[in-house]
C-alpha positions in Angstrom: -22.4 -2.9 11.2 -21.6 -2.1 7.2 -22.4 -5.5 5.8 -25.7 -5.1 5.0 -27.2 -4.8 1.1 -29.1 -1.5 1.8 -27.8 1.7 3.8 -30.1 5.1 3.6 -32.4 3.5 0.9 -29.6 2.5 -1.2 -29.2 -0.9 -2.7 -25.2 -1.1 -2.4 -25.1 -4.5 -4.3 -26.3 -2.5 -7.7 -24.0 0.8 -7.0 -22.8 1.6 -10.3 -18.5 2.3 -11.5 -17.3 4.8 -13.3 -13.7 4.7 -15.1 -11.4 7.4 -15.1 -13.0 8.8 -18.8 -16.3 8.8 -17.2 -15.5 10.6 -14.4 -13.2 13.3 -16.3 -16.0 13.9 -18.9 -18.9 14.4 -16.3 -16.9 16.9 -13.9 -16.5 18.7 -17.0 -20.1 18.8 -17.6 -20.6 19.3 -13.8 -18.7 22.6 -13.7 -20.8 23.3 -16.7 -24.1 23.0 -15.0 -25.2 20.0 -16.0 -27.5 18.7 -13.2 -28.0 15.5 -14.7 -24.0 14.8 -15.1 -24.0 15.7 -11.3 -26.3 12.9 -10.7 -24.8 10.6 -12.3 -21.2 11.0 -11.2 -22.4 10.9 -7.3 -24.5 7.4 -7.9 -21.2 6.3 -9.7 -19.0 7.3 -6.5 -21.1 6.0 -3.7 -19.0 3.2 -3.4 -16.2 5.4 -2.2 -18.5 6.4 0.1 -19.2 3.1 1.2 -15.7 2.3 1.7 -14.5 5.0 3.8 -17.5 4.5 6.4 -16.2 1.1 6.4 -13.0 2.7 8.7 -15.7 3.9 11.0 -17.1 -0.1 11.9 -15.5 -0.4 15.3 -17.4 2.9 16.6 -20.8 1.4 16.6 -22.6 3.7 14.7 -25.5 4.0 12.8 -24.5 3.0 9.4 -27.3 4.9 7.6 -26.3 8.0 9.3 -22.1 7.5 8.0 -23.5 7.3 4.8 -25.6 10.0 4.5 -23.1 11.8 6.2 -20.4 10.8 3.9 -22.5 11.6 0.7 -22.6 15.0 2.1 -18.5 15.1 2.1 -18.3 13.4 -1.2 -20.5 16.4 -2.8 -18.4 19.0 -0.6 -15.8 17.1 -3.0 -17.5 17.7 -5.9 -18.1 21.3 -5.4 -14.9 21.8 -4.6 -12.8 19.4 -6.8 -10.3 21.6 -9.5 -10.0 20.0 -12.8 -6.7 21.7 -13.4 -4.7 20.0 -11.0 -3.3 16.4 -11.8 -5.0 15.0 -9.0 -7.5 11.8 -9.0 -11.1 12.7 -7.6 -10.9 9.7 -5.3 -7.6 11.3 -4.2 -8.9 14.5 -3.2 -12.5 13.3 -2.2 -11.4 10.5 0.5 -10.0 12.8 3.0 -12.8 15.0 2.1 -15.3 12.4 3.0 -13.3 10.9 6.3 -13.7 14.6 7.7 -17.2 15.3 7.2 -17.7 12.0 9.0 -15.4 12.9 12.1 -16.9 16.1 12.3 -20.2 14.6 12.6 -19.1 11.9 15.4 -17.4 14.8 17.7 -20.4 16.8 17.8 -22.3 13.6 18.3 -20.3 11.8 20.8 -21.8 10.2 23.7 -19.1 12.8 25.9 -21.8 15.8 24.6 -19.9 19.0 24.0 -22.0 21.9 24.7 -22.7 24.5 21.9 -21.4 27.2 24.3 -18.0 25.5 24.7 -17.7 24.8 21.3 -18.4 28.6 19.8 -15.9 29.9 22.6 -13.5 27.5 20.9 -14.0 28.0 17.6 -14.2 32.4 18.3 -10.5 31.9 20.3 -9.2 29.8 17.3 -10.0 32.8 15.1 -8.6 34.9 17.5 -5.7 32.8 17.5 -4.9 33.1 13.7 -5.8 37.1 13.7 -3.2 37.4 16.5 -0.6 35.0 15.2 -1.0 36.9 11.4 -0.7 40.3 13.1 2.6 39.4 15.8 4.5 37.2 13.2 4.1 34.3 15.7 2.1 31.7 17.2 -0.6 33.2 19.7 0.0 32.4 23.3 -2.9 31.5 25.6 -2.8 34.6 27.6 -3.2 36.9 24.1 -6.1 34.8 23.1 -7.8 35.5 26.2 -7.2 38.7 27.0 -8.4 39.7 23.1 -12.0 38.1 23.7 -11.8 39.1 27.3 -12.5 35.5 28.8 -10.2 33.5 31.6 -7.6 31.6 30.0 -8.4 28.2 32.0 -11.5 28.2 29.8 -10.3 28.8 26.6 -7.9 25.9 27.7 -10.6 24.0 28.3 -12.8 24.9 24.9 -9.6 23.7 23.0 -9.6 20.3 25.1 -13.2 19.8 24.3 -13.0 19.9 20.5 -10.1 17.5 19.6 -10.4 14.3 18.7 -8.9 11.6 20.0 -6.0 10.1 18.1 -4.6 7.0 18.1 -0.6 6.2 19.3 0.2 4.5 16.0 -0.9 7.3 13.9 2.0 8.6 12.1 3.2 11.9 13.0 6.0 12.6 10.1 7.0 11.1 7.1 10.3 11.4 5.4 9.4 9.0 2.5 10.9 5.9 3.5 10.1 5.7 7.5 7.4 7.1 9.8 7.7 8.4 12.8 4.3 7.5 15.0 2.6 9.1 18.0 3.8 7.0 20.2 7.4 7.7 19.3 7.0 11.6 20.6 5.9 10.6 24.1 8.5 10.7 27.1 8.4 8.0 29.3 11.2 6.9 32.4 9.7 3.5 32.9 11.7 2.0 29.4 9.0 0.7 27.5 10.8 -2.3 26.5 11.3 -3.2 30.0 10.3 -6.3 30.0 12.5 -8.3 27.9 15.4 -5.4 28.7 15.5 -5.9 32.0 16.2 -9.8 31.4 19.6 -8.6 29.8 22.6 -8.4 30.8 23.1 -4.7 30.1 26.4 -4.4 29.9 26.8 -6.7 27.2 24.3 -6.0 24.9 25.6 -2.5 24.8 29.0 -3.8 23.7 27.1 -4.9 20.4 26.1 -1.5 19.8 27.9 1.4 17.3 29.0 4.5 19.5 25.6 6.4 18.1 23.4 3.6 18.5 24.6 3.5 22.2 23.8 7.0 22.9 20.1 6.9 21.1 19.5 3.7 23.2 20.6 5.7 26.1 19.0 8.5 25.8 15.9 7.3 24.8 15.4 4.6 27.3 17.1 5.5 30.4 16.9 9.0 30.1 13.2 9.4 29.3 14.2 11.4 25.9 11.9 11.8 22.9 13.1 10.8 19.5 12.7 14.8 18.8 14.9 15.7 21.4 17.8 12.9 21.2 17.5 14.3 17.2 18.3 18.1 17.9 21.0 16.9 20.7 23.1 14.6 18.6 22.7 16.5 15.9 20.2 14.5 13.1 17.0 14.1 11.9 14.1 12.4 13.9 13.7 9.8 11.3 16.8 8.8 11.1 16.7 8.7 15.3 13.8 6.3 14.6 15.5 4.4 12.0 18.9 3.9 14.5 16.6 2.6 17.3 14.5 0.3 15.6 17.6 -1.3 14.4 19.3 -1.2 17.6 16.7 -2.7 19.2 16.5 -5.7 16.8 20.3 -6.3 17.1 19.8 -6.9 21.2 16.9 -8.7 20.6 18.3 -11.1 18.1 21.6 -11.9 19.8 19.9 -13.1 22.8 17.5 -15.1 21.3 
């Protein structure tokens, strides 16, 4: 879908590129109100927009539409970029462009969310933020409902309606070395590795693990605990639980190959 040469009237095979020095110089001129520099900078960063919309190819959306929305995100990035921060423009712009596209996809999803439901959700979010600041802790659904005079069931429904779906493989936490993924947060009493675990002599397999590893495997795969729950119970970080769990599973798998 994104492989065509011309998108939204732009010949992508002839898009210009800018060096970091050129970008910095143009950004300075843009801050001084130079419209020519602004146009040149936008054109010089259209390849960045093009690379971002590749991530959404699986959605089957119109490439022209995504490219135009991505350009809106690019322009917002230019308007809000702070030259005094030691950050490359692309590092700042990519999340902005992705966010703009995600908002577009959410608002134009085939499962349409009515305007009234979205308005209620945003009103409730504003109330939540206001109440949380006043009370010094996160506001409950009941408090939000009372604040804006709407049944709590409608508040919950509106919040669910505006949520973007996420992948179970999306990182939920990273300590700089190991990532913990959304799927690691899900409690499942059916051992997620049951296909291989059921074929093992469990008692023999567990003998190959340290006491801490045995405890983690037992709590995770037989008691159905999440990594966060295990971490709190045995007094280590969630990242450590994730690391030990993976090492233990790999050791058992290798022993029975």
